[in-house]
Phi, psi and omega in degrees: 000134188287153176289153170295136177242163181298326179296319179296324183287344182258013180300161180275139177295159180240182183284353177227171182295136174253122178257136172237138172206167180203158179295143178301151184305319186270006167086002172251111184085176188237150176254116188238149179233148184225134171243115186276164175298333177278347176102012175284150181230114191233148181249141185222160168241125178250134182212178186238131183278181180305330185266010179080012180271132183281135184233125178255103188265123174295129186257333185142180184260153179287140169206115185302327184267346183077018187275320182242359177200205181265137167284167179306318185295317179298315187292322177304308179302316180298317174294319174312314183295319183287327177300312181300315181298319180297317184295328186269012170103000179284099185271317181282073185286343187288320176299320185293316178299321181299316185293330174290320175299315180294324175297316179293323176301316180303318180291320179292316178301317180294324179290318179305311182300316177301314179299322180296305181306314182294322175303305184301315184298315176298318177300311182296322182293323175292317174308309177301314184290334181276338182246358187285149195264154174271166183295318177300323176295314177300314179304315179287330177291321182293317179303312184296322181263343185230303190285341179301339186276356179287163186305327188256011175065023172088005182299332180278322178294322176295326180297303188296321181292314182293336178265326190245339182247308186296326179297342181257324192241346188310313185272358177287148165285145187305309186299341181269000186272128184245168178310315183300341180269345182274310187303322179299328178291313180282336174295323178290329177289312179308329190280350170274359180083014178249073181307318183294317178294331178294316184282328175293312181296314176307315178291331173287320175301314182295317177303319182296323183279332178291327177294331177282329179290323177296329180265015182061018179289320174220164187270327186229141177285121183299339182272350190296339177259007180271112185275110182302327178291325180280327178286311187256352182083160175290146179286142172256117179300128176284143179221022185284127170232133177288131174285170178297324180297318176299320184293318176299320174297323179296312185299326180285328186278326187304314178299339184253012181267006180062043172259153174295153176288341169292324176292323182295319177301312188303314180302315189283327170305310179305312180291327182270340180261341181068024176266158185288155180300322180296330186282319178304310182285344176266002181298150174239149180303327180302338184263359178259118180249107181287325181300310175276356180056056179227139173242118180261122179247117181288159185297331181291342180264316181302146183295321188265013176071015181248129177306151181209133176247128184254128171273114193279129173284169174304326180290309179303320172295323174295304181303323173292325178295315181299313182295321181306326181286346182272331189253354176065235184263008179301150184284331180255153181289325179229085182280153170286175182291346178264352182056042173256347173195188173292161176287156181302134189289349183260356182302322183275333171297320183296314180299320181294320178299315179297336182260023171227023183256032191301134183091341174284160179289137177279112180286159181294140184076354174271159178294146173273354182278069188286345182242012188295326184250020179288137177239160189302320184271016167104186185301142183220157180238163175300330175296333182287339172296315180298322182292319182299319175297315175302308175308316180296324174305306182294330175290336182268011176102357177295138179295130179310322180295322182284321177302316177307317184291320178300329175272003179066036178280142185283132183296121175302318185282123183292324180299315179298318183300323188278318194252345174254100179254099183206128187274354179055032189293315178300313181289326177293317179302317176295319181300313176300319179299311182297315179295317178303320183292316181292322175297324181298320180298313181292319182287326183284346173298329176286164184306115181303331181294338183256002187255132177298307189294147176283162178297152179298129180280144184294000000 
């Protein structure tokens, strides 16, 4: 029987099916082609099953080029394979073909899924590359959402980053920043001898990258594996307390230290109220009640976020009255030069430090009175005055718990915080009064012509 040809497969359809057939190549079964009246051209493999029934098994549609169907050669090969299987005892050829079709479908679907995934991954990568942020962009977002709420609106944080961080990291993409990019920044600051500044900037960098992690900008904070203790060394707790002789000497030195009278008062207020220098410099006159002898420190000003009331001793009241005469109608007790806000809280600490730098090179714009505030027992800071005042309270008989409350320390015991609800106002008022009386005696021992404070009022 002659083989079916492409010319025959291209024959014009008739009103009835046109059947073409040839023996299967291996001689078992027939290879059949069918041209339907509608123009479909289909291939079959015909064989006889074990019950003697003839089965016509579809192989697929004809396509001369093999683009959308089977060529004659491919169809004949498929019939040949089925003929061989039939000869070897595979009777249920339909199931065999279905299994083959399912396998092809599975392979096709897997390939389509792979192509789809690769395309999606590629598009996602392009999107990621187009949208990923630089460190400077992250910094601006962090400033806008978190740091803007600081008392200075984030001005000091911006100054530090513009100077020491953004020149190195600003143009890098956030996800590309590694541990090795952070440590050179802190090393450079440490090399300038400003250990505390290096620690502050490192903490801010860590906060910014934590902000990025919380917002799924990056998965891990690049500073998380940096050991602060190894980089900066362990903190040494300061325990500097001025002796009474040093307090007397300080009262003598202050007027000759080339400090503003208001700055001298700030230092003495820190000593007699046991408040932080930043709280003193951020005070507003609306919170000073001269009649009730009270100074209210709102939670937005106190370091621990807890409101605090200071009951003013005679000495503290006198100091605030002197200060009031210096600031006129300003809203703040210590306004900046433009009277747009309080003065920078670091200004007094810096002035005190500059006046204890004997032997160091005098930098431009710094005081020449490098030894003006040196005291016998060594370097001191405004914060040491706060510690000194509280220690004097205890030495004068004030209960330590009351002295702690005068310093606005947070109660460490959870049970006490929950169950002991008492404001200690009377005890705190007495503690400040005792401290004020003792300091008035010490300060007024000095020559009155050299002392800023007025004699204690009756």
